[in-house]
C-alpha positions in Angstrom: 0.9 59.4 0.6 -2.1 57.8 2.3 -3.5 56.6 -1.1 -0.1 55.2 -2.0 0.2 53.3 1.3 -3.4 52.0 0.9 -2.7 50.8 -2.6 0.5 49.1 -1.5 -1.3 47.3 1.4 -4.0 46.2 -1.0 -1.5 44.7 -3.5 0.3 43.0 -0.6 -3.0 41.4 0.5 -3.6 40.1 -3.0 -0.2 38.6 -3.2 -0.6 36.9 0.2 -4.0 35.6 -0.9 -2.5 34.1 -4.1 0.2 32.4 -2.1 -2.4 30.9 0.2 -4.3 29.4 -2.7 -1.3 27.7 -4.3 -1.6 24.0 -4.9 0.0 21.9 -2.1 2.6 20.3 -4.5 4.0 23.8 -5.3 5.0 24.2 -1.7 6.7 20.8 -1.4 10.3 22.0 -1.5 11.9 19.0 0.2 11.1 15.4 -0.9 12.1 12.5 1.3 13.6 9.7 -0.7 12.0 6.2 -0.1 14.0 4.1 -2.6 15.0 3.6 -6.2 15.6 0.9 -8.8 16.5 0.8 -12.5 13.1 2.2 -13.4 11.7 4.3 -10.6 12.6 6.7 -7.8 10.0 7.1 -5.0 9.6 10.1 -2.7 7.0 11.7 -0.5 6.7 15.1 1.2 6.3 14.6 5.0 5.1 18.2 5.4 2.1 17.4 3.1 0.7 14.6 5.3 -2.6 15.7 6.7 -5.2 13.7 8.8 -8.5 14.5 7.2 -10.8 12.4 9.4 -10.5 10.6 12.7 -12.6 8.3 14.8 -13.0 8.5 18.6 -11.9 5.3 20.4 -11.0 4.1 23.9 -7.4 4.7 22.9 -8.1 8.2 21.8 -8.5 9.6 18.3 -7.4 7.3 15.5 -6.9 8.6 11.9 -9.3 7.1 9.3 -8.5 9.3 6.3 -5.0 10.7 5.5 -3.9 12.7 2.5 -0.4 13.5 1.2 1.8 14.2 -1.9 4.1 11.7 -3.5 6.7 12.0 -6.3 7.9 9.4 -8.7 11.0 9.8 -11.0 11.4 7.8 -14.2 14.3 6.3 -16.2 13.6 5.7 -19.9 12.5 2.2 -19.1 10.3 3.3 -16.3 8.7 6.0 -18.4 8.0 3.6 -21.2 6.4 1.1 -18.8 4.3 3.8 -17.2 3.1 5.1 -20.6 2.1 1.5 -21.5 0.4 0.9 -18.2 -1.7 4.1 -18.4 -2.4 3.6 -22.1 -1.3 7.2 -23.0 1.0 6.6 -26.0 -1.1 9.1 -28.0 -0.5 11.8 -25.4 3.1 10.8 -24.7 4.6 8.9 -27.6 8.2 9.6 -26.5 9.3 8.2 -23.1 12.0 10.9 -23.0 9.3 13.4 -22.4 8.3 11.9 -19.1 10.7 12.8 -16.3 8.7 12.7 -13.1 5.1 12.7 -11.7 3.5 14.1 -8.5 0.4 12.7 -7.0 -2.1 13.7 -4.4 -3.1 10.5 -2.6 -5.7 9.5 0.0 -5.0 6.7 2.6 -7.5 4.6 4.5 -5.5 2.9 7.3 -8.2 0.5 8.4 -8.6 -0.9 4.9 -4.9 -0.4 4.0 -5.8 1.3 0.8 -4.4 4.1 -1.3 -6.3 6.2 -3.9 -4.7 8.7 -6.3 -6.9 11.8 -6.3 -4.7 13.5 -8.9 -1.5 12.8 -10.8 0.5 15.3 -12.8 3.2 14.1 -15.2 6.1 16.4 -16.1 8.9 16.7 -18.6 12.5 17.5 -17.5 11.8 21.3 -17.7 8.9 21.0 -15.2 6.1 21.4 -17.7 3.0 19.3 -17.2 2.6 16.9 -20.1 -0.4 14.9 -18.9 -2.8 14.9 -15.9 -4.9 12.1 -14.6 -7.9 12.6 -12.3 -9.2 10.4 -9.5 -8.2 6.8 -9.8 -9.4 3.5 -8.3 -8.9 2.5 -4.7 -6.1 -0.1 -4.3 -5.3 -2.3 -1.3 -1.7 -2.3 -0.3 0.3 -5.5 -0.2 3.8 -6.7 -1.1 3.0 -6.8 -4.8 1.8 -3.2 -5.1 4.0 -0.5 -6.5 2.6 2.0 -4.0 3.6 0.2 -0.8 6.5 2.5 0.1 4.3 5.5 -0.3 1.6 4.0 2.0 4.1 2.9 4.7 5.9 6.3 4.8 2.6 8.3 5.0 1.2 5.9 7.7 4.4 6.3 9.7 4.1 10.1 9.8 0.8 9.7 11.6 0.9 6.4 13.6 4.6 6.2 14.4 4.4 2.4 14.8 7.3 1.4 12.4 5.3 0.6 9.3 8.2 1.1 6.9 10.6 -0.8 9.2 8.2 -3.8 9.3 8.0 -3.8 5.5 11.8 -3.9 5.3 12.4 -6.3 8.2 14.1 -9.6 7.5 11.3 -11.3 9.5 8.5 -9.6 7.7 7.4 -13.0 6.4 6.9 -15.8 9.0 6.4 -19.5 8.2 2.9 -20.7 9.2 3.2 -24.3 8.1 5.0 -26.7 5.8 3.9 -30.1 4.5 5.0 -32.8 2.0 2.6 -35.1 0.3 3.0 -37.3 -2.8 6.5 -35.7 -3.4 5.0 -32.2 -3.5 6.1 -29.8 -0.7 3.9 -26.9 0.3 4.8 -24.0 2.5 2.8 -21.0 3.6 4.3 -17.6 4.6 2.3 -14.8 6.3 3.1 -11.2 5.7 3.3 -9.6 9.2 3.2 -6.0 7.7 -0.4 -6.6 6.6 -1.7 -8.0 9.9 -4.3 -6.1 11.8 -7.2 -7.0 14.1 -10.9 -6.2 13.5 -12.9 -7.6 16.3 -11.8 -11.2 16.7 -10.6 -11.4 13.1 -7.0 -11.2 12.1 -6.7 -9.9 8.5 -3.5 -10.7 6.6 -2.0 -11.7 3.3 -0.4 -15.2 2.8 1.9 -16.7 0.2 1.4 -20.4 -0.4 4.0 -22.1 -2.7 4.1 -25.7 -3.9 7.2 -27.4 -5.3 8.0 -30.8 -6.8 10.8 -33.1 -5.6 13.3 -31.3 -7.8 12.4 -27.9 -6.2 10.5 -26.5 -9.2 7.7 -24.2 -8.3 4.4 -25.8 -9.4 1.9 -23.2 -8.2 1.6 -20.1 -6.0 -1.4 -18.8 -4.2 -1.3 -15.1 -3.0 -4.3 -14.8 -0.6 -5.9 -12.2 1.6 -7.3 -14.2 4.6 -9.6 -13.3 7.4 -9.0 -15.6 10.4 -11.2 -15.8 13.4 -8.6 -16.5 16.0 -10.8 -17.7 18.9 -13.1 -19.9 16.8 -10.3 -21.3 14.6 -12.0 -20.5 11.3 -10.9 -18.7 8.2 -12.2 -17.4 4.9 -10.7 -16.2 1.7 -11.4 -12.6 1.0 -9.5 -12.3 -2.4 -6.4 -13.7 -4.0 -4.3 -14.6 -7.1 -3.2 -17.9 -8.5 -0.1 -18.7 -10.5 1.2 -21.7 -12.4 3.6 -22.1 -15.3 0.6 -23.1 -17.5 -1.9 -20.3 -16.5 0.3 -17.4 -15.4 -1.3 -15.1 -12.8 -5.1 -15.1 -12.6 -7.8 -14.5 -10.0 -8.0 -17.2 -7.3 -11.5 -18.7 -7.2 -13.0 -19.3 -3.8 -14.8 -22.6 -3.7 -16.4 -21.6 -0.4 -18.1 -18.5 -1.8 -16.8 -16.4 1.1 -17.9 -18.7 3.8 -15.8 -19.5 6.8 -14.3 -22.9 7.1 -13.1 -24.7 10.3 -9.4 -25.4 10.6 -9.0 -29.0 11.7 -6.7 -29.6 14.6 -5.3 -32.6 12.6 -4.4 -30.5 9.6 -1.1 -28.8 8.8 -3.0 -25.5 8.7 -3.7 -25.8 12.4 0.0 -25.1 13.1 -0.4 -21.9 11.2 -3.5 -20.9 13.3 -1.4 -21.4 16.5 1.3 -19.3 15.1 -1.1 -16.5 14.2 -2.6 -16.7 17.7 0.8 -16.4 19.3 1.8 -13.5 17.0 -1.4 -11.5 17.8 -0.8 -12.0 21.5 2.9 -11.2 21.4 2.6 -8.2 19.1 -0.7 -6.8 20.3 0.3 -3.2 19.8 1.2 -3.9 16.2 -2.0 -5.7 15.2 -4.2 -3.1 16.9 -2.3 -0.1 15.5 -5.2 1.1 13.2 -8.0 -0.4 15.2 -11.2 1.7 15.7 -13.6 -1.2 16.7 
């Protein structure tokens, strides 16, 4: 009897050990729906969100590295687009064989980036059809597929309304407008991307120029770094669009240097708007701050 009980206890210990070693995605039995369209459904597992690293600040500990699991479901069109994007037609020639994927992601709040550490792609029966290893680090903005994942995971840790700001009607605020030679230009600032680092406000802007008939002539999508007290700014990165060129990298003629914003220029109204926003929404722009 003693040997039998010992053997039973040993087998139970082995089973418990195996359960402990399961991959995190296997334990994700409840996915929170973030949104869907004709191609994709997006989910994340709140229970999988883990703060891996934090920094000590005057406001207490602030998360600097977060990991979690996400899930994406695919329609036929979404599967075909994904296979094309990843260049895996040889591995998955039939989009019908791609039903959903699950990804282990890493978030850097201060840089507003997401990195896919691992992605598993499944067919409808739950069989893995393809696996992708560590991917590139991507900065999150309004044009990124991963924005809902980022916002939901950040909300689990910071509780500052990241998702609500992304969905808010006043997410974009007008900085300035101007008309010259029958061309009207307007600049909108994405408040969801705004955060302070020292005296610099980091944000993404959308600049659009139209002719007298209302036709869009060009678009500039720019990540700006604005020194609020000094009234200077620089372009960190960006994209440019016109009907002739399509989307391409926006070239910086200042080579990353700061330029002064003249008080007589239309852009100065935008600077004043940013100063007012940073003052009125101090908690928001300092939500990730560690310095």
